[in-house]
C-alpha positions in Angstrom: -18.7 -10.9 21.8 -20.9 -12.1 18.9 -21.7 -8.7 17.5 -18.1 -7.7 17.7 -17.2 -10.8 15.6 -19.6 -9.8 12.9 -18.1 -6.3 12.7 -14.5 -7.4 12.5 -14.2 -8.2 8.8 -14.9 -4.8 7.3 -15.0 -6.3 3.8 -16.3 -9.6 2.7 -13.9 -12.4 1.9 -15.4 -12.8 -1.5 -14.5 -9.2 -2.3 -10.9 -9.8 -1.1 -10.6 -12.7 -3.4 -11.8 -10.6 -6.3 -9.4 -7.9 -5.4 -6.4 -10.2 -5.4 -7.3 -11.8 -8.7 -8.4 -8.7 -10.6 -6.2 -5.7 -10.2 -5.4 -2.8 -12.4 -2.3 -0.5 -12.1 -2.8 3.2 -11.4 -3.1 4.9 -14.8 -0.3 7.5 -14.9 -0.2 9.9 -17.9 2.3 12.7 -18.7 1.5 16.1 -20.2 4.3 18.4 -21.3 3.4 22.1 -21.4 5.0 24.4 -24.1 7.8 26.7 -23.1 7.0 30.4 -22.3 9.8 31.5 -24.7 11.0 29.5 -27.7 14.7 30.1 -27.0 14.5 28.7 -23.4 16.7 25.7 -22.6 14.9 22.4 -22.3 15.5 19.5 -20.0 12.7 17.2 -21.1 12.2 15.7 -24.5 9.3 13.6 -25.8 10.7 10.4 -27.3 7.5 8.7 -28.3 3.8 8.3 -27.3 4.8 6.5 -24.0 8.3 7.8 -23.2 10.0 11.0 -22.2 13.7 11.7 -21.6 15.0 13.9 -18.8 18.6 15.1 -19.3 20.9 17.4 -17.2 20.8 21.0 -18.4 24.0 23.0 -19.1 23.9 25.2 -16.0 23.3 22.3 -13.7 26.3 20.4 -15.1 28.6 23.3 -14.3 27.5 23.2 -10.7 27.7 19.4 -10.5 31.2 18.7 -11.7 30.1 18.4 -15.4 28.1 15.2 -15.0 25.7 14.6 -17.9 22.9 12.1 -17.4 20.0 11.0 -19.5 17.1 9.1 -18.0 14.0 7.8 -19.8 10.6 7.4 -18.0 7.7 5.5 -19.4 4.0 6.3 -18.9 0.7 4.9 -20.1 0.6 7.7 -22.6 2.5 10.9 -23.1 0.8 14.1 -24.4 3.1 16.6 -26.1 2.9 20.4 -26.3 0.4 20.3 -29.2 -2.1 18.1 -27.5 -5.6 19.6 -27.3 -7.9 19.4 -24.3 -10.3 17.2 -26.3 -7.6 14.6 -27.0 -6.6 14.5 -23.3 -10.2 14.2 -22.2 -11.0 11.3 -24.6 -8.1 9.2 -23.3 -8.0 10.0 -19.6 -11.4 11.3 -18.3 -13.9 9.8 -20.7 -13.6 6.2 -19.3 -14.0 7.6 -15.7 -17.2 9.4 -16.6 -18.6 6.3 -18.3 -17.8 4.3 -15.2 -19.5 7.0 -13.1 -22.8 6.6 -15.1 -22.6 2.9 -14.6 -22.3 3.1 -10.8 -18.5 3.0 -10.3 -16.2 5.5 -8.5 -13.3 7.3 -10.0 -10.4 9.5 -8.8 -8.5 11.8 -11.2 -5.8 14.2 -9.9 -3.1 16.4 -11.5 0.4 16.4 -10.0 3.4 18.5 -10.9 5.6 21.5 -10.1 4.3 25.0 -9.6 3.5 26.5 -13.0 3.4 23.2 -14.9 -0.2 23.6 -16.1 -2.2 21.6 -13.6 -5.0 24.1 -13.1 -5.1 24.7 -16.9 -5.5 20.9 -17.5 -8.3 20.6 -14.9 -10.2 23.8 -15.3 -9.1 25.1 -18.7 -9.1 28.6 -20.1 -11.4 30.7 -22.2 -12.0 28.9 -25.5 -10.3 25.7 -24.2 -12.4 24.0 -21.5 -10.5 21.6 -19.2 -11.4 18.2 -18.0 -13.9 19.4 -15.4 -16.4 21.2 -17.7 -16.0 18.4 -20.3 -16.9 15.8 -17.6 -20.0 17.7 -16.6 -21.0 18.1 -20.2 -20.7 14.4 -20.9 -22.7 13.5 -17.8 -25.7 15.8 -18.7 -25.6 14.7 -22.3 -26.0 11.1 -21.2 -28.7 11.5 -18.5 -30.4 14.7 -19.6 -33.8 13.1 -20.4 -33.6 10.7 -17.5 -33.1 13.2 -14.6 -35.4 13.1 -11.7 -37.2 16.2 -10.6 -35.4 18.5 -8.2 -35.4 17.4 -4.5 -36.6 13.8 -5.3 -33.2 12.9 -4.0 -32.1 14.6 -0.8 -28.7 14.3 0.8 -28.2 13.7 4.5 -25.2 14.0 6.8 -24.3 10.3 6.7 -22.9 10.3 3.1 -26.0 8.7 1.7 -29.3 9.8 0.0 -32.9 9.8 0.9 -35.9 9.5 -1.6 -38.9 11.7 -1.4 -42.2 11.2 -3.2 -43.5 13.6 -5.8 -45.6 15.5 -3.4 -42.8 16.1 -0.8 -40.4 17.1 -3.6 -43.0 19.6 -4.9 -43.3 21.1 -1.4 -39.6 21.3 -1.1 -39.3 23.1 -4.5 -41.9 25.6 -3.5 -40.2 26.2 -0.2 -36.8 26.8 -1.8 -38.2 29.0 -4.5 -39.8 31.1 -1.9 -36.5 31.8 0.0 -34.9 35.2 -0.9 -31.4 33.9 -1.4 -31.5 30.4 -2.8 -28.2 28.5 -2.5 -28.8 26.6 -5.7 -28.6 28.6 -9.0 -31.3 27.8 -11.5 -30.7 26.8 -15.0 -32.9 29.6 -16.3 -30.4 32.2 -15.2 -28.1 33.8 -17.7 -24.6 32.2 -17.9 -21.9 34.3 -16.4 -19.7 35.7 -19.3 -16.7 35.2 -17.1 -16.7 31.4 -17.7 -19.1 31.1 -20.6 -16.2 30.3 -23.1 -14.9 27.5 -20.8 -18.1 25.5 -20.8 -18.9 26.1 -24.5 -17.8 22.6 -25.6 -18.2 22.2 -29.3 -17.7 18.4 -29.4 -20.8 16.3 -28.3 -19.8 13.4 -26.0 -22.2 10.9 -24.6 -21.9 7.6 -22.6 -23.1 4.4 -24.2 -25.8 2.0 -22.7 -27.4 4.3 -20.2 -30.0 2.5 -18.0 -33.3 3.9 -19.3 -35.3 2.5 -16.5 -33.7 4.6 -13.9 -33.7 8.2 -12.9 -30.6 10.2 -12.0 -29.6 13.1 -9.9 -26.3 15.0 -9.9 -24.9 16.6 -6.7 -21.6 18.5 -6.6 -19.4 19.7 -3.7 -16.2 21.7 -3.6 -13.6 21.6 -0.8 -10.0 22.6 -0.4 -7.3 21.3 1.9 -5.3 24.2 3.2 -2.5 23.8 5.8 -3.8 20.3 6.4 -7.3 21.6 7.2 -10.4 21.0 5.1 -12.7 24.0 4.2 -16.0 24.0 2.3 -15.8 26.4 -0.6 -19.6 26.3 -1.1 -20.5 27.1 2.4 -22.3 30.4 2.9 -22.0 31.7 6.5 -25.0 33.9 7.3 -25.2 36.4 10.1 -27.1 35.2 13.1 -28.7 38.1 15.1 -29.2 36.0 18.2 -25.5 34.9 18.4 -23.5 37.8 16.9 -20.0 37.2 15.8 -17.1 39.3 17.1 -14.3 40.6 15.1 -10.7 41.3 16.1 -11.6 44.7 17.5 -14.0 43.1 20.1 -17.0 44.7 18.4 -20.0 42.8 16.9 -19.7 42.1 13.2 -22.2 43.6 10.8 -24.4 41.6 8.4 -22.1 42.4 5.6 -18.9 41.4 7.4 -17.2 38.3 6.2 -17.2 35.4 8.7 -14.1 33.1 8.2 -15.1 29.5 7.4 -14.7 26.7 9.9 -12.7 23.7 9.0 -14.5 20.4 8.5 -13.8 16.9 9.9 -13.5 13.6 8.2 -15.9 10.9 9.1 -16.5 7.2 8.1 -19.9 6.0 6.9 -21.5 2.6 7.5 -19.7 1.3 4.4 -16.3 2.4 5.8 -16.0 5.1 3.2 -14.4 8.5 4.2 -16.4 11.7 3.7 -16.3 15.3 4.8 -18.9 15.8 7.5 -21.2 18.8 7.0 -20.0 19.5 3.5 -22.4 21.4 1.2 -23.8 19.3 -1.6 -25.7 21.2 -4.3 -28.1 19.4 -6.8 -27.5 20.6 -10.3 -29.5 20.0 -13.5 -27.2 21.3 -16.3 -23.6 21.9 -17.2 -24.0 25.7 -16.8 -25.5 25.3 -13.3 -22.8 22.9 -12.2 -19.9 25.1 -13.4 -21.5 28.1 -11.9 -21.4 26.4 -8.5 -17.7 25.4 -9.2 -16.8 29.0 -10.2 -18.4 30.4 -7.1 -16.2 28.1 -4.9 -13.2 28.8 -7.1 -13.3 32.5 -6.2 -12.9 31.5 -2.5 -9.9 29.2 -3.2 -6.6 30.4 -1.8 -4.1 31.6 -4.4 -1.1 33.8 -4.1 1.6 35.5 -6.1 5.0 33.7 -5.8 8.3 34.1 -7.5 7.5 31.2 -9.8 3.8 31.7 -10.5 1.7 34.8 -10.5 -1.4 32.8 -9.4 -0.1 29.9 -7.5 -2.6 27.5 -5.9 -1.8 27.4 -2.1 -4.2 24.5 -1.4 -5.4 21.2 -2.8 -8.8 21.5 -4.3 -11.3 18.6 -4.6 -14.4 18.9 -6.8 -16.7 15.9 -6.2 -19.4 14.9 -8.7 -21.9 12.5 -7.0 -24.3 10.7 -9.3 -27.4 9.2 -7.6 -29.3 6.5 -9.5 -32.6 4.9 -8.5 -34.8 2.5 -10.6 -38.4 3.2 -11.6 -41.2 1.1 -10.2 -42.9 -1.7 -12.0 -45.2 0.6 -13.9 -42.3 2.9 -15.0 -44.1 5.9 -13.7 -42.5 6.9 -10.4 -39.2 6.3 -8.5 -39.0 3.1 -6.6 -39.4 4.2 -2.9 -36.7 1.8 -1.6 -33.5 3.3 -0.2 -31.6 0.0 -0.6 -32.0 0.3 -4.4 -30.2 3.6 -4.6 -26.8 3.5 -6.3 -24.4 6.3 -5.5 -21.2 6.8 -7.5 -18.7 9.6 -7.2 -16.0 11.1 -9.4 -13.4 13.2 -7.6 -11.4 15.7 -9.6 -8.4 16.8 -7.6 -6.1 19.8 -8.5 -3.0 19.3 -6.2 -0.9 22.3 -5.2 2.5 22.4 -6.9 5.5 21.0 -5.2 8.2 23.7 -4.8 11.4 24.6 -3.2 11.3 27.6 -0.9 14.7 28.9 -2.0 13.3 29.3 -5.5 9.9 30.7 -4.6 11.5 33.3 -2.2 8.6 32.4 0.2 8.4 34.1 3.6 6.0 34.1 6.5 2.6 32.6 5.6 3.8 31.6 2.1 6.7 29.7 3.7 4.3 27.8 6.0 2.0 27.1 3.2 4.8 25.7 1.1 5.9 23.5 4.0 2.4 22.0 4.4 2.0 21.5 0.7 5.3 19.6 0.5 4.5 17.6 3.6 1.1 16.4 2.2 2.7 15.5 -1.1 5.5 13.6 0.7 2.8 11.7 2.6 1.1 10.8 -0.6 4.4 9.5 -2.0 5.1 7.5 1.1 1.7 5.9 0.9 2.4 4.9 -2.7 5.8 3.4 -1.8 4.3 1.4 1.1 1.5 0.1 -1.2 4.0 -0.9 -3.8 6.2 -2.6 -1.3 3.3 -4.6 0.2 2.2 -5.7 -3.2 5.6 -6.6 -4.6 7.2 -8.3 -1.6 4.0 -9.6 0.2 4.6 -7.5 3.3 1.7 -6.1 5.4 3.1 -2.7 6.5 0.6 -0.2 7.6 0.0 2.5 5.0 0.2 6.0 6.7 -3.1 7.4 5.3 -3.8 9.3 8.5 -0.6 11.4 8.3 -2.4 13.8 5.9 -6.0 14.8 5.3 -5.4 14.4 1.5 -4.4 10.7 1.7 -6.9 10.0 4.5 -9.8 11.3 2.4 -9.0 9.1 -0.6 -7.8 6.0 1.1 -10.9 4.1 -0.1 -9.9 4.5 -3.7 -6.5 2.9 -3.0 -8.3 0.1 -1.1 -10.3 -0.9 -4.2 -13.4 1.3 -4.2 -12.7 2.9 -7.6 -10.4 3.6 -10.5 -7.5 5.9 -9.9 -5.7 8.0 -12.6 -3.1 10.6 -12.4 -1.9 13.3 -14.9 1.7 14.3 -14.3 2.2 17.9 -15.6 5.7 18.9 -16.4 7.4 22.1 -17.5 10.4 21.3 -19.8 12.4 24.4 -18.9 15.8 23.8 -17.4 15.2 25.7 -14.2 12.7 23.1 -13.0 15.1 20.1 -13.6 15.4 19.0 -9.9 11.7 19.4 -9.2 10.8 17.5 -12.5 13.2 14.7 -11.5 11.4 14.2 -8.2 8.0 14.3 -10.0 9.2 11.6 -12.5 10.4 9.4 -9.7 7.1 9.7 -7.9 5.2 8.8 -11.1 7.5 5.8 -11.6 6.5 4.5 -8.2 2.8 5.3 -8.6 2.3 3.4 -11.8 3.6 0.2 -10.1 0.8 0.3 -7.5 -2.2 -1.9 -8.4 -5.8 -1.1 -7.4 -8.4 -3.8 -7.1 -11.3 -3.6 -9.6 -14.6 -2.6 -8.1 -17.3 -5.3 -8.0 -20.3 -4.7 -10.2 -23.5 -4.1 -8.2 -26.6 -6.4 -8.7 -29.6 -5.3 -10.7 -32.8 -4.4 -9.0 -34.6 -7.4 -10.7 -37.4 -5.5 -12.3 -38.4 -5.9 -15.9 -36.3 -3.8 -18.2 -37.9 -1.4 -20.6 -40.6 -0.2 -18.1 -40.4 3.5 -19.0 -41.0 3.3 -22.7 -43.5 0.4 -22.4 -45.7 2.6 -20.2 -45.4 5.4 -22.7 -46.6 3.1 -25.5 -49.7 2.2 -23.4 -50.4 5.9 -23.0 -49.6 6.0 -19.3 -48.6 9.3 -17.7 -45.0 10.3 -18.3 -43.4 13.2 -16.7 -45.7 16.2 -16.4 -48.7 14.8 -18.5 -52.2 15.5 -17.1 -54.0 12.8 -14.9 -56.9 10.6 -16.1 -59.4 12.5 -14.0 -58.4 15.8 -15.6 -58.9 14.3 -19.0 -62.4 13.0 -18.1 -63.5 16.3 -16.7 -62.4 18.1 -19.8 -64.5 15.7 -22.0 -67.7 16.7 -20.2 -69.8 19.5 -21.8 -69.2 22.9 -20.2 -71.6 24.2 -17.7 -73.7 27.3 -18.6 -73.4 30.5 -16.5 -75.1 29.9 -13.2 -75.3 33.4 -11.9 -78.9 34.7 -11.4 -79.2 38.4 -11.6 -82.9 38.8 -12.0 -85.7 37.2 -9.9 -87.8 36.6 -12.9 -85.0 34.7 -14.7 -86.5 31.4 -15.8 -83.9 30.3 -18.3 -80.8 29.9 -16.3 -82.0 27.1 -14.0 -83.6 25.0 -16.9 -80.3 25.3 -18.9 -78.3 24.2 -15.8 -80.7 21.3 -15.2 -80.4 20.2 -18.8 -76.6 20.4 -18.8 -76.4 18.4 -15.5 -78.8 15.7 -17.0 -76.5 15.4 -20.0 -73.5 15.1 -17.8 -75.3 12.4 -15.7 -76.3 10.5 -18.8 -72.7 10.7 -20.1 -71.4 9.6 -16.8 -73.7 6.5 -16.9 -72.6 5.7 -20.4 -68.9 6.0 -19.3 -69.6 3.9 -16.3 -71.1 1.1 -18.4 -68.3 1.4 -20.8 -65.8 1.3 -18.0 -67.5 -1.8 -16.5 -67.3 -3.5 -19.8 -63.7 -2.6 -20.3 -63.0 -3.7 -16.7 -64.5 -7.1 -17.3 -62.5 -7.3 -20.6 -59.4 -6.2 -18.8 -59.9 -8.6 -16.0 -60.3 -11.4 -18.5 -57.1 -10.3 -20.3 -55.4 -9.9 -16.9 -56.4 -13.4 -15.9 -55.2 -14.7 -19.2 -52.0 -12.8 -18.8 -51.6 -14.1 -15.3 -52.0 -17.7 -16.6 -49.5 -16.9 -19.4 -47.1 -15.4 -16.9 -47.6 -18.4 -14.6 -46.8 -20.8 -17.4 -43.8 -18.7 -18.4 -42.7 -18.6 -14.8 -43.0 -22.4 -14.5 -41.1 -22.8 -17.8 -38.5 -20.3 -16.7 -38.2 -22.0 -13.3 -37.6 -25.3 -15.0 -35.0 -23.7 -17.3 -33.5 -22.1 -14.2 -33.3 -25.4 -12.4 -31.6 -26.9 -15.4 -29.2 -23.9 -15.7 -28.5 -24.2 -11.9 -27.6 -27.8 -12.4 -25.3 -26.9 -15.3 -23.9 -24.0 -13.2 -23.3 -26.3 -10.2 -21.6 -28.8 -12.5 -19.5 -26.0 -14.0 -18.7 -24.7 -10.5 -17.4 -28.1 -9.6 -15.5 -28.3 -12.8 -14.1 -24.8 -12.1 -13.1 -25.8 -8.6 -11.4 -28.8 -9.9 -9.6 -26.8 -12.6 -8.7 -24.2 -9.9 -7.2 -26.9 -7.8 -5.4 -28.3 -10.8 -4.3 -24.8 -11.7 -2.9 -24.1 -8.2 -1.1 -27.5 -8.3 0.4 -26.6 -11.7 1.3 -23.1 -10.4 3.0 -24.6 -7.5 4.9 -27.0 -9.8 5.7 -24.1 -12.1 7.0 -22.1 -9.1 9.2 -25.0 -8.0 10.5 -25.5 -11.6 11.1 -21.8 -11.9 13.1 -21.8 -8.7 15.0 -24.9 -9.8 15.6 -23.3 -13.2 16.8 -20.1 -11.5 19.2 -22.2 -9.3 20.5 -24.1 -12.3 20.9 -20.9 -14.3 22.8 -19.3 -11.5 25.1 -22.4 -11.2 25.5 -22.3 -15.0 26.5 -18.7 -15.0 28.9 -19.3 -12.1 30.5 -22.3 -13.9 30.7 -20.3 -17.2 32.3 -17.4 -15.4 34.7 -19.8 -13.7 35.5 -21.5 -17.0 36.1 -18.2 -18.6 38.4 -17.2 -15.7 40.3 -20.5 -16.1 40.6 -20.1 -19.8 41.9 -16.6 -19.4 44.3 -17.8 -16.8 45.6 -20.6 -19.1 45.9 -18.1 -22.0 47.9 -15.7 -19.8 50.1 -18.6 -18.6 50.6 -19.8 -22.2 51.4 -16.3 -23.3 53.9 -15.8 -20.4 55.4 -19.2 -21.2 55.9 -18.3 -24.9 57.4 -14.9 -23.9 59.7 -16.6 -21.4 60.8 -19.2 -24.0 61.5 -16.5 -26.5 63.3 -14.5 -23.9 65.4 -17.5 -22.8 66.1 -18.4 -26.3 67.3 -14.9 -27.1 69.4 -14.9 -23.9 70.9 -18.3 -24.8 71.7 -17.1 -28.4 73.1 -13.8 -27.1 75.2 -15.6 -24.5 76.4 -18.2 -26.9 77.5 -15.5 -29.4 79.1 -13.5 -26.7 81.1 -16.4 -25.4 82.0 -17.5 -28.9 83.3 -14.0 -29.6 85.1 -13.9 -26.3 86.8 -17.2 -26.8 87.8 -16.3 -30.3 89.2 -13.0 -29.0 91.0 -14.7 -26.2 92.5 -17.4 -28.4 93.6 -14.7 -30.9 95.1 -12.6 -28.2 96.9 -15.6 -26.7 98.2 -16.6 -30.0 99.4 -13.1 -30.7 101.0 -12.9 -27.3 102.8 -16.2 -27.6 104.0 -15.4 -31.1 105.3 -12.0 -29.9 107.1 -13.7 -27.0 108.5 -16.4 -29.3 109.7 -13.8 -31.8 111.2 -11.6 -29.0 113.1 -14.6 -27.6 114.3 -15.6 -31.1 115.5 -12.1 -31.7 117.3 -12.1 -28.4 118.9 -15.4 -29.1 120.1 -14.3 -32.5 121.5 -11.1 -31.1 123.1 -13.0 -28.3 124.6 -15.4 -30.8 125.8 -12.6 -33.0 127.4 -10.9 -30.0 129.1 -14.1 -28.9 130.4 -14.9 -32.3 131.7 -11.5 -33.1 135.6 -11.1 -33.0 136.8 -9.4 -29.9 139.5 -7.3 -31.6 137.1 -5.5 -33.8 135.0 -2.8 -32.4 131.5 -3.3 -33.5 129.9 -0.6 -35.4 126.5 0.6 -34.5 124.2 -0.5 -37.2 122.1 2.1 -38.8 118.4 2.0 -38.4 118.0 0.8 -42.0 120.6 -1.9 -41.4 118.8 -3.0 -38.2 115.6 -3.3 -40.1 117.3 -5.2 -42.9 119.0 -7.5 -40.4 115.9 -8.0 -38.5 114.2 -8.8 -41.7 116.9 -11.1 -42.9 117.5 -12.9 -39.6 113.8 -13.4 -38.8 112.9 -16.9 -39.6 110.2 -17.1 -37.0 106.6 -16.5 -37.9 105.3 -13.0 -38.3 104.3 -11.3 -35.0 101.0 -10.4 -36.6 98.8 -13.5 -36.7 96.2 -14.3 -39.3 93.4 -12.5 -37.4 90.0 -12.8 -39.2 89.0 -9.6 -40.9 87.0 -7.3 -38.7 83.9 -5.8 -40.3 83.9 -2.2 -39.3 80.7 -0.3 -38.9 79.9 1.9 -41.9 80.9 5.4 -41.3 79.9 8.6 -43.0 82.1 10.3 -45.4 84.8 12.5 -43.9 84.2 15.2 -46.4 85.3 18.8 -45.7 81.6 19.7 -45.2 81.1 17.5 -42.1 80.8 19.4 -38.9 81.9 18.2 -35.4 80.6 18.7 -31.9 83.7 19.1 -29.8 82.6 18.2 -26.3 85.2 19.3 -23.8 84.0 19.1 -20.2 84.9 22.1 -18.0 87.0 19.8 -15.7 89.6 19.0 -18.4 93.2 19.9 -17.7 95.1 21.8 -20.3 98.2 19.7 -21.4 101.2 21.6 -22.7 102.0 19.1 -25.4 103.2 20.1 -28.8 100.6 18.0 -30.6 97.0 19.0 -29.7 93.8 17.6 -31.3 92.4 20.1 -33.7 89.0 19.6 -35.5 88.0 22.1 -38.2 84.4 23.3 -38.4 83.7 22.2 -34.8 81.2 23.6 -32.3 82.9 23.5 -28.9 80.5 22.8 -26.0 81.1 22.0 -22.4 77.8 20.1 -22.1 76.2 18.2 -24.9 72.8 19.6 -26.0 70.3 18.8 -28.7 70.6 22.1 -30.5 74.4 21.5 -31.2 73.8 17.9 -32.2 71.1 18.9 -34.7 73.6 21.1 -36.6 76.5 18.5 -36.9 77.1 15.1 -38.3 80.1 14.1 -36.0 80.7 14.0 -32.3 83.9 13.9 -30.3 84.2 13.6 -26.5 87.5 14.6 -24.8 88.0 12.4 -21.7 90.9 12.6 -19.3 92.0 10.1 -16.7 95.0 9.4 -14.6 97.1 6.5 -15.9 98.9 3.9 -13.7 102.3 5.7 -14.0 100.8 9.0 -12.7 100.6 10.7 -16.1 97.4 12.2 -17.6 95.9 10.1 -20.4 93.6 11.8 -22.9 91.0 9.8 -24.9 89.2 11.2 -27.9 85.9 9.2 -28.2 84.4 9.8 -31.7 81.0 8.9 -33.1 78.4 9.6 -35.7 75.2 11.6 -35.1 71.9 10.1 -36.4 68.4 11.4 -36.4 65.7 9.3 -34.6 62.1 8.8 -35.6 60.9 10.8 -32.7 62.6 13.9 -34.0 65.6 13.7 -31.7 69.3 12.8 -32.2 71.4 9.8 -31.2 75.2 9.3 -31.2 76.8 6.0 -32.2 80.4 5.7 -31.1 82.8 4.4 -33.7 86.4 5.1 -32.7 88.6 5.9 -29.7 92.0 7.6 -29.9 94.4 7.6 -26.9 96.9 10.5 -26.3 99.5 9.6 -23.6 102.5 11.5 -22.4 105.4 9.6 -20.9 108.7 10.7 -19.2 111.9 9.6 -21.0 113.8 9.2 -17.7 112.0 6.0 -17.0 113.5 4.0 -19.9 116.3 1.4 -19.6 119.1 2.6 -21.8 122.8 3.4 -21.4 124.8 6.0 -23.1 128.0 5.2 -25.0 130.1 6.9 -22.3 128.6 5.0 -19.5 128.8 1.5 -21.0 130.2 -1.2 -18.8 133.5 -2.8 -19.8 133.5 -6.4 -21.1 135.5 -9.0 -19.3 138.0 -9.2 -22.2 138.5 -5.4 -22.1 136.3 -4.6 -25.1 133.5 -2.0 -24.9 130.1 -2.7 -26.6 127.4 -0.2 -27.3 124.8 -3.0 -27.8 125.1 -4.7 -24.5 121.5 -3.9 -23.4 119.5 -6.5 -25.3 116.2 -5.4 -24.0 116.8 -1.9 -25.1 117.9 -2.9 -28.5 114.9 -5.2 -29.0 112.2 -2.9 -27.4 110.9 -1.5 -30.7 107.8 -3.6 -31.4 104.1 -3.4 -31.7 102.4 -4.5 -28.5 98.7 -5.3 -28.4 97.1 -5.3 -25.0 95.7 -8.7 -24.2 91.9 -8.9 -23.9 91.3 -5.9 -26.0 88.5 -5.9 -28.6 89.5 -6.6 -32.2 87.6 -3.6 -33.5 87.7 0.1 -33.7 88.9 0.2 -30.1 92.6 -0.8 -30.8 95.1 0.7 -28.4 98.5 1.2 -30.0 101.3 1.4 -27.6 104.9 2.0 -29.0 108.1 2.8 -27.1 109.7 6.0 -28.2 112.7 5.6 -30.5 116.2 5.4 -29.2 118.3 8.4 -29.5 121.8 8.3 -30.8 124.5 8.8 -28.2 
C-alpha cells in the first residue's frame, strides 16, 4: 500500500499551488483573410485592433424573417486583411519560440472554417513564409553556434532522450552515412526549389539570453489525425523479403509497391505526458533540413477537392519541434553525461481541419465520413473548453472528456498547465460562411475565458556559468580543434627517409640515429619544462584551492546570513499571507453584504418608483375626475336653469292664454246677455271682430315678455346657395296644393359626401303619423360646414312642420242649423268656443328657439 500512496498524487502539491495562483488565459487571436472578389458581400467587419463585428447578411435575413443582428467579439488582437506574415509571427509565435529555447512548452493551433486561410497562416506560400518556417529560422538563428554534433542526443521510445559520448556519436554518424537510403536529409544537399521561396525569410530573428554553457539538439516529428486515427507522416515502410506483404489481389507486393501506414497509439510517459508511441523523430541541423522533412510529410497528408475548397485538408496535422538542452561539463569541453540534467521542451504547431457543413460541401461517401469525424473532434475540443471554463468559473470538478478524441487526448497536458496555449482564429468575411463563422466566434469566446497554469521554471544545473568561453580563453580544445598530443608530435623535427635500397648505404642509418637523438633530447627538455610547469601549476592550483576554500567559507557565511534573512522573510510572508487571507475573507463578506444591501436598495428604489407612479396616476385620475364632475355639474346646472326658465315661461304663457280666453268668453257672454232681444244681431265682420277684440281686451297680452332668443348665425340665403334635398325612398306623396319647392337643389334618397361637398344647405324631409291619423311632414333644415379632416358636417338650424287636417272634425254650426233661443230669437254666435278659437297656441314644453311649432285653427267660413 505504501508504494501506491506515493504514486497517487501525480503532481506535487507545490505545483498545484503555483497553478492556482499564477494562471494565464488562452491567447486567442483573430485573422481576417481578404475576399476572393472585391464585390462580394461581407458579414465580418474589423472595428479596431481587438474587436470584430459579425452582422447578418442580406440573403440570410430574407430566409430568417428579416431579422438583422450585429454582434461584436473581442480578441487579444485582431489582424486585418493587410497583415503580413512577419507581423503575425512577431506577435503570436515569437514568444512561444523564446519560451521553447528557455525550456518551456508551447501549443499553437489554427482554427476556422474550410477555406479561411489556416494552412496559409501556418505553412505560407511562395514568397510569404508562414509561422512554421519562421519558427524554425528563429530557433536555428538562436542556437546555431551552440548545437551539439549529430547523434550526441538520441531519442528513445519513452518520450525522453539519451546522451552519447563523442566516440559513440562518431560511430553512429559513420554508420548512418554508410546506409544507402538515409532517413535524415543532410544540410549539404541542395534546397528543393518547390519550397525554397517559403523558407527564404528576409528578416533576421533571434532569441535573447541564450544559455551559452549548454549544447542543443533539434528533433522534429510530423503526424496527422485522420478519422480519429494517428498516422506518422515521416514513417518510411520498407519491403521485408522475409515477411512479404499481400495486396488486395492476394498476391505478394513488390518492393516498389506502397504499403499503407499503420496507425499509432497514444502513451503516457513517466512524467504523465502524452506522446505518440513509435513516432519518427528526425534530428535536424538547419532550417532547410527541417523544412525538407516537413515537406516530405506534407506530401503524404490527406487533402481532397470539395465544393468549398480545391485543396481541403481532411485531417488535423501536428508538427512537433522538440528542443533538447544539456549543460557542458565543468571544463566546458564536452556534454555533461548526466541524463537528469537534460531539458526537453516542445513546440507543437497544429493545423486543424476546417469545420464544415455537409450540405454546403456536397460531400458523399468517404468525404462525408471524413467531414463527420472532423466535426466530431472539433466538437469534443469545444466541449473540453466549456467544461474547463465551467470548472474554473464555478469551482466545480467535472471530468474533462479528453479521451473522447485523439486530438484532445494528445494535448491534455497543455491544458493541465504544462505549457502556453495560443490559438489563431481564421475567418473568411464572405456572407456564405456566416453560420460557420458565427459558431467559430462563439468557440473563440469560450476558449479565451479558459485559464492555463504557468509552467514552473526548472532549476539550474549548479555549474559555474561562462565555462565555454573561459576554456577558449585558456586555449583549451573547442569543437574540432586538434588534441595536445597531435600538436606535440607536429613540433618534433621530421624523420628522414628510412628506406634502405642499397646494402652499401651508410648514410641512412646515421641520419636516422641523429634525428632520433635530437627527438630524444627535445623530449627530455620538454619533460623537464613540463615538470617545472607542473610544479608551478600545482602551486597555483594549491593557492587557487585555498582561495576557493576561503571564498567558499565566505560564501557559506553569507549564505547562512541570507538563509536567516530568507527564513525571516518567509515567516513574514506567511504572516502576511494569513493576514491577506483574513482580509480577503472580510472583503468577501463585505462584498456579499454590499451586494445584499445594493439589491435591497434597488428593490426599495423600484418599489418607491412604483408607488410614486401609482400616486401620480391616482392624482391625475383625481384631477380628471374633478374636472369631469365640475363640467357635469356646470352642464347640469345650466341645463336645469334653462329647463326651469323654459317651463316657467311656458306656464306663464299658458296661464295668460287661459286667462285671456276666459276674459274673452266672459266679455262675449256679457255682450250676448246684454244685447236687446228684438234686434237681430248682425254678424260682425272680420275687421270689426278684430277691432272689438282689440278694444275690449283689457287683459294682458297673450304673448309674454319672453327673453330674446339668440339664434345661431346662419349663412346668407342668397340665390347662389345650393341645397341638398334629402327625400328618403319611403316618403308618401301627399296630394296637397302647397308642396315644398327648393330651387338649385340636388335631390338624393341617401345622403352622401359627394352631394354635401357641392352644396351649402341641407334639408331632410321626414314623415310620421300624427295622433289624429293624418300624415305630418317635417322639413329639417341645416347648414353644411367643412371639417378639418376634409369631410363635411351638417348643423341643423330650423324645422318646418306641414300638417293636413280634415275640416269635418271642427265644432261649428251653420246659420240654418242654429238652435232657437228660449225667447224665440236666433243667434249665429251661440258657439262661444267656435267664435273664440282663433288664437296662437304654443305647445307647452317646447324649446324657445328655432324649433317653434305654430299651430293655428283654420279660419271660419261664412255661412
